N, C-alpha and C positions, 0 to 999 in steps of 0.2 A: 224662663226669661232670660235670667242672668246667663245661663248655660248656652243660650243661643247666641249672645253676644260674644262670649268668652271663645268658643270654638273657631268662629271665622277669624279671631285674631289670632289664633294658635297656628293656624294653617300656614302662613307665610315661615313662621319661626321653625314648623316641621319640614318644611320644603328647604329651607336654608339648613337645618340640621341633617337631613337625608342626602342632600346633593353631592357632598363630598364623597359619602360611601358608594353613591351609584355611579359617579363619574369615574372612580377608581376602577370600575369594571371597563372603561373605555379607552385604556391605555395599553401601549405595548408595555413588557417588563421594563424597558429601557426609559419608558416616559413619554413616549410619543402618542399624541392622541390619535385613536382610531380614525377620526374625521380627518386627519391630516396625513394618514398613512399613505394613501396613493400618491399625494404631491410629494412627500419626502422620498419613497422608493422612486417614482420619476425622477427626481432631480439627482438622486445617487446614481442611477442608471445612466443618465445622460452623461455622466464623468467617465464611465469605463467603457460602455457599449459601443461599439464601433472602432475605438481606439485601443483598448487593451484587451476587450472581451469580444468574441464575437456574437453572441447571443445568449439569452437565458429566458428561463420561464420561471415565475415565482409564484406560488400559492402560499397565503397566510390565513390561518384559522384562529378565531377568537371565541371562547365559549359556544363551540360546536357549529359556528357560522363560518362561511367564508367570507371574508373581509376583503381579500384582496387577491386577484387571479389575473396576473398580466404577462405579457411576453415583450420580449425586446430584440431587437438586431436581427441578424441574418440567420437563415438556415443553411444557405449556400451563400459565401461571401459575395456581395456586391451583385448577387442574383436573385435570391428568393428570400423574403423575409418570412421570419418566424409566425406561426398563428397558434392561436388557442387549442388547435388539433395535432400541434407537433408534439412529436415524442422524442424522448432523450433516453439515453441510456443511465441507468442508476449506478452501475458500478457495484462497489462493496456495500452500499446501501441495500441491496439484495439479501444481505445476510440476516438483517431483522425478520425477513420472511421466514428464514430458516429456525430462528430461536423462537419465534411464534408459534410454529408449527410444533416445535419441540415441547413447548410449554402446554400447547392442546393436549398433545399425547400424555404428558406428565400429569395433567389433570386428571385423565381418564383412568391413569394408573398403569397405562402400557409402557412408560419409560420411566427408569429410576435415574434421576440424575446423578446419583451417588455410584451406581454398579459400573463394573468394568464393561465399555463398550464391547468387548470382544464377545460378551454374551449376546450381543443382537447382530454380530456379524457372523459371515461363513467361516469354517474351521480355517486356520491359517491364512487369513485374509490379509492381516498384517503381519510382515515378514521382516521388519527392520525396527521392531521394538528392541531398546538396548537395556531397558531397566526393568527391574521385576515389580515395581510399583505400578498398579494398574492406573489406566487412562480411563477417566470417566466423563460423562457428558459435561460437568461441570468444567473439566479441563478444556475440552473443545470451547465451550462458552467464554472462558477467561484467556484463550489464546495462552496457555501454559502447558500443553500436552508434552512439549520439550522438542519438536520437530524441528529441524533445519528449514531454511526458504528452498525454492526451487524456482529457477527462472526459464525453464524450458516446458514445453507441453501444458502450460496454462492457456495461452491463448493460441488462436488457429487463424491463419490469414484466409482461409477459404472454409465454406459451409462442407465441401466435400470431405474434409479431413477431420472434422470433428466427431470422436469417438461416442459410446454410449457412456453415462456416469459411472457405472461399475468399471468399465475398461479404464477410464481417465483415473480413476482412483488407483487401480492395480499398477498401471505403467507409472503414475506420477509419484508413488508413495516414498516420502522423503525419509531420511535416516534420523532415528530420534538421538538427539546430542545433549539434552538436559533432563535431569530428573523431574518428573511430572510435578506441577504445581510449585516449582522454584523461580523459572524465569519466564516473563512474559516475552513472547515472540509471536507477533500476530502472523495467523497462519489462515491462507486460503484452503490448503488441504484439510485442516480440522474442520471447518465449516462444511464444505462439501461432504465430508465423511458422515457430519449430523445429517445432512439433507439425504444422504443413502441410507442411513438407520431410520429416517421417517419413512422412506420408500419400503424397507423391510417390515417394519412394525406395520404400517397402515395396510400394505398390500396394494398400494398405488405408486405408479411413476410420481417422483416429487412434484413435477409440473401439474400433474393431474391433482394432486393432494391440496397443492396451495389454489388452485382455481375452485375447488369444491368448497374448501374451507376457509378460505381469505378473501379471494377476489369475488367470488358470485355474491357471498353474503354481504359484502360492502358496495357492490355495484361497481367495480373497477372494470369496466367494460374496454378501456382503453389502454390496458395493460397486458404484457406478456412476459413470462419468465423461461420458457423453452429456449434452449440456445439458438435454433433456427426458427423461432417464433411460430412453431407448428401448433401452439395451443391457442394462438390469436394472428391468424394470416394478415389481417387487417393492419396489425400493429406492424407487422414485418413491412408491409408495402409504405407504410408511413414512414417508416425508418430510412427507406430508400430516398425518402424526399428531403432529407436534412443531412448534412454533411458536418463531420467534426473538424475540429481545427487544433492548433498548436500555438503557442507564444513563440515567435521569432523576433528577437531583438525589440520586445516590448510590444509587438503588433500581432493580431491574430492573422494566421495563414492557414489554408486548408491543410490538413495532416496527409501525409503520405499513406499511412496505414490506419484511414479514419474508421474502417469497418473490421472489427474482429469478431471472433466466435470463441466462446469460453466452455470447454469439455468439462471444467469443474463448475457447472453452471450455477448451482445453488449459492456458489460464494459471491457472484457477480454479474448475472445475466438478465436482469429485468430490466425491460424497456416500457416507457409509458409517459404519459401527460403529468404535468405537476398538480392538476387537479385530482387526478386520480390518486397519486401518491398522498396528497393531504387526506383523502378520505381514510386511508391507512392509520395515520397518526391521530385523526378524530377517534377513532375505534379504540386507541389506546388512552382516551380521555374521557371516559363515560361521564354523564352528568351524575351528579348525587344520587338522584332518584332512581336511576338504571343500576339495578344491583347484578344483573349478569352481564349487560353489555351484549356484543355480537359475536365477538370472538372467543369468549370463555362462558362456561356456564356460572362461574362464580368469580365476581370480582376479586376474589381473595387470591385467585391464581395471577391476575394481572398486578395485583400489589405485590405478590412475590416475584414476579417477573421483573418488576421496577425497584426491586430491592437490590442492594449491592451483594453481588456474589463474590467479589474480589476488590479489594483496595490495597493498595501499596501500604500507606499508613493510615492511622485515624484522621477523618478530616480531609482526605485527599481523594480526587475524583478517581473513581475506579471503574469497573465494568459491572452492569446489572443485568447477569444472565444473557451475555452477548449484546446489550444495549450499551453503548458508551456513554458513560456519566460525564458531565462537563460543568464547570461552575461559571455562569455569567453573572448578572445581577441576580438572578435566580439559579437554582440547580436545574439542569436540563437532561434529557435522554436523547440518544439519536445515533446516527452514523452517517459518515461521509463515503464517497466512492469516487474512483478514477478508473477510466479505461484509457485506451490508446489515444482517444480524441474528445472525450467527455467527462464532465464533472458532475457531482451532486453533493448536497448536504441535507440531511433531514435532522430538524431539532424540534424538540417539543418540551413543554413544562406543564407537567399535570398540575401543579400546584397554581398555575397561572390559567389553565386550560388555553394555553396559546401555543400555536405550532407554526412552522415555516418550513416550506420545500423550496430549495433553490436549485434549479437544474441548468446546466450550462453545456453548449457543444463544443467545449475546449478543454482540453486536458489540463490538470493541475491548475484549475482555475481558482484563484483566491480573493480576488477583489469582490465579486458577487456573491461567491458561496460563502466564505468564512468572515471576511470583512462586514458584508452586510448584516449577516447573520448577528455579528456583535453588536451592530447599531441596533438592531431589532430588540436583543435579549439584555443588553445593557452590559457594561465593564464589570468585571469582577472585583470587588473590593475586600480582599481578606482582611479579617481582624487581625492587626499585626500583635503577636505576642512577645513578651520580653523573657529574657532569661534563657539559659541553655543554648543560646545560638551557636551553630556551627561557625568554624572559621572556613569561609569560602576558599581560602588560599590553599587549603589543604586538598582541595577537589581538582586542582588545576593537573592538565594532562591531556592524552589522547584516549578516544573511547571509540569504540565500535559497536555496530548495532548487533544486538542477540540476533535479530532477523536476518540472517546470511545463509549463503550455501557454505557446507562443511565437506562436501565431497563434489567431485566434478570439475570440469574446465572452468565453471564460473568463479570458482574459489578465490582465484587471484585478482580478477578484475574488482570484485566486491570486497575483498580484504583492503584494497588500496582506499576505499571509502572510510574515513575517519571523522569523527566528531572532535575538534579540538575544543577544550575548555579552557579558558585563561581566567584567572583572578584578577578582578578590578580593583576590589578591596575585600576587607574580611567578611563582608555581608552581600558581595555583587559579584556574579560571574558572567562572563560571555562564552555561551555555549552556541557553537557554530555560527557565530554573527549576530545573535541574539542575546541582549541583556537582560539577564533575571537576577531579581534583587530578593533576598532572604525576608519573608513575611512571617515565618513562625519557624521553630527549629528544624532545619533540614528540608524546608519547603521554600521553593524560589518561585516568584510570579515574573512572568514573561513581561516586560516593559516595552518591547519593541526592538527594532534593529534591523531584522531580516524579515522579509515579507513573508517568505515560505513557511518560518515557524510561527507565523501569527495564528496557526491553527492550534498551537499549544498554549494554553494560557498558564500551566502550572509545570514544575518538575519537581522532583523530590530525590533526597538523597540517602541511600543505605550504607552505612558503614558496618565493618567487622574488625576488630582490633585495630581500630583508629585509622583503618584504611578503606578507602571507596570500594565497595564490592558490586555496586551498580546505581545508575541514574534511572529513574523511571519516568517517562512523560507518558504514562497511561496504556497505549497501545504495544509499546514495546521498550525494553530495557536498553539502555547503553552499558557496555560492560568496559573495565579498564583494559587497555592494550598493553602488553609488557614491551619493553624495549626490544627484547629479543626477537619477539614476532614481528615488531616493526621494521627491525634491521632485515630479517629474512623476507619480508614481502617488498619492501620498497628496493633492497638489495637485488632481488629477482627482477623486479622491473627495471632497473637501472642495467642490470647485466642484459636483459632482452633487448633494450634500446642498445646497448653497447654491440650486440650481436647484427642490429639493423645496420649499425654506422660501419660496422667492419665489412659488411656485404658491400655496401655502396663504394667504399675505399677498395676492397679487393677487385671489384669490377673494372675501376679506374685504373688500378696498378696492373692488372691482368692485360687490359686493352693496350696500354701505354707499352708494358714490358714486350708484347707480342710484337708490337710494330717495331720496337728497337731492337728485338733479338732477329727478327726477319732482315732488317736492314744490314745488320752484322752477320748474319748466315749462321747465328746459333741455333741449333735444332733444340726442340723440346725433349723433355724426358719424361720417364714414367711418373715420377712424383709429383713435377708440375702438372701433369693430367690429371692424376688423382687428388691432387689440391684443388683444381678447378671443379672436379665433380664434387668434392666435399662440401665447398662454401656454395655452389650452385644447389645441392640438396638443402643447405641451411637456407637459402633465399626461397626455395619452393615452400619449404615446411613454414617459414614465417608467414609468407602469403596465405599459406593454406589456414594458418590459425586466425590471420586478420579476417578471411572470408568466414570462418567458423562462428567469429564473433558477431561479424555483421549479420549473418543468417540466424544466429540463435536470438539476437535482439529484434529481429524481423519477423518472428512468430513463426519459424520453421519448425517441424516436427522433430523430435529427438531422433526418431528412426532415420529421418531424412539427413541426419549430420553424421551417420556412422561413416560415411567416406572419407570425413576428415579424421576421425579417430583411427581409422586404417592408415591413413599417410603418416599420422604421428607415430604409430607403433611401428611401422616400417622403417622411419627415419631413425627411431631409436636402437633398432635392430641394426641398421645398416651402418650408422656412425661408427660404433666400435669395431666392427669388422674394417671399415674402411681406414680407421686410425692405426689398426693393427699392421694392415697391408702396408702402411706408409712407412711405419717405423719398421718393419722389415726389410724395406727397400731405401732405407735412410742414406746409405752410403752412396747411392747412385746420382744424389744430388751434389755436386762438387761446389757449387756457390754458396758461400756461407750466407751472404745476404739473403738468399731465398730461405734459408734456414728459419731466420725470424718470422717471415711470413707464413711458412708452412707450420710453425709452431702455434702461431695466432689461430690460424684455421683450424688445427686439431683441438685447442684448448677451448675456443668459443663454442665450435660444433658439438664438443663433449657437454659444455655448460648447458648449452641450450637443450641438448637431450635430457639433462638433469632437471631442468626446470620443466620440460613437458612431462617427465615422469612424477616429479614432486607434486606439482600442481595438478594432476590428473588431467591433462589435456587429452589422454587416451580414453576418456570415457565421460 
């Protein structure tokens, strides 16, 4: 009888005791109640959609359940609204499918992550390896195989020009410039090569393998990965119903090249809905009762995939078998993506069993993708350690990205892109406009200041002999730039600008001189005619290289640019011959005033030829 009276009295106490633990499951990692999540995202989106961002699709998962699936904004600016069926380009988030495929085959014992990848490739497939140290699958996953970057033949403006994956890899192969395992330089080529290895090992085209082993098991019927969407034509049709945008003066406008095609398609060609994308992340966070999950036979493989395969220093976010680690209020995994006119961000926390996918039909979109994701996952608050702090003032200087071209005509413009690092005080530095504060020895937290760098939470510095050897921001390293290389780089740019100014001045001088000489009856001579030919050739080759740059960054194929290289080679041959002929006829110019003009023409035309030769504008 007493027991019957006590139990009812205990029930309210048990409810009070259990409620905090139960309700803890109903919050985002940042503390937003799931019941308030839709209102929060709606209010957040209302600030940016239509004013700064064209449109977006957001899918959020909690404990295996879809708790939010909403779309905002325009598929086509001021014309068509985005719907739940709208598809978006994933960009580099596609790479997660590559690494999942690799780990599936590794689980089956068909790929060894530590083996030389040449063992999986046809003989002499890689022709530009510089170092004897082998490249492994781990190097491909960790983006430290040592390759330079390439800017041509990654994207194609028309479907007709897209080559097969094998042909893309053969034509696109970059030069190996770093010892494998030493420098992190994000590589589309390395990921696409891993996708090709999946083809060779599985005996299926990569897009077929993904469909059979990822898309179909997960019910991802609204996604395609083939570069032309041949694997899912319906997605290709829906892709034609949405337009990509860019940010112009703070506002979204339709992109000129909003539709591109990717030859190295495993690195960034997936297209689909946000709801489909979050199904993939759900499979990476199986419930505790599910020992095998859907993608792997044993969750030990999944656990291995989501363990660190590379970290710059202990306690710093790194790379987990191709998945990018990030520190918010909780540790997360995922990947972002950018194409010519779309952005994406996939983020998930296995610990919280919480995931978010944000897709935007706008290039380099940060407000909805990165800033909203930070709101959902919470601000990272690293534990500040004391002692052995580095003096940030020693890190001041100019740095260049390790990920850049080392050969070909893109070397010069990409070498002009440098990150200035300024010391604010002994514990604070300004990195490219963002303020980073030291929170533990050699580790700096981004406190804001430059929106684009909001995608980077932490930076870490490595020193050798008390000098900075590199600064890591996870996906790529920043390397110190020497004063000598800066002088050469910016000196070349200044000299090129000088050549342009000289051409403009030469045209004016020649026209006014010709008019004056005609009035005075002064005849022209051979040297004047040669000088006109010389600076006219300078003008032609300058225009040629400006067109080359414009076409290269407008997704023209490398083969189609060959005419520009031929013109540059012809100029380098013609210039010394013309200068030599002018020198041989020097005495035929009686006016000393013309000598200065001729010397300028000869000197600057020769300098321009040297710039073309040294910076490889001939290939």
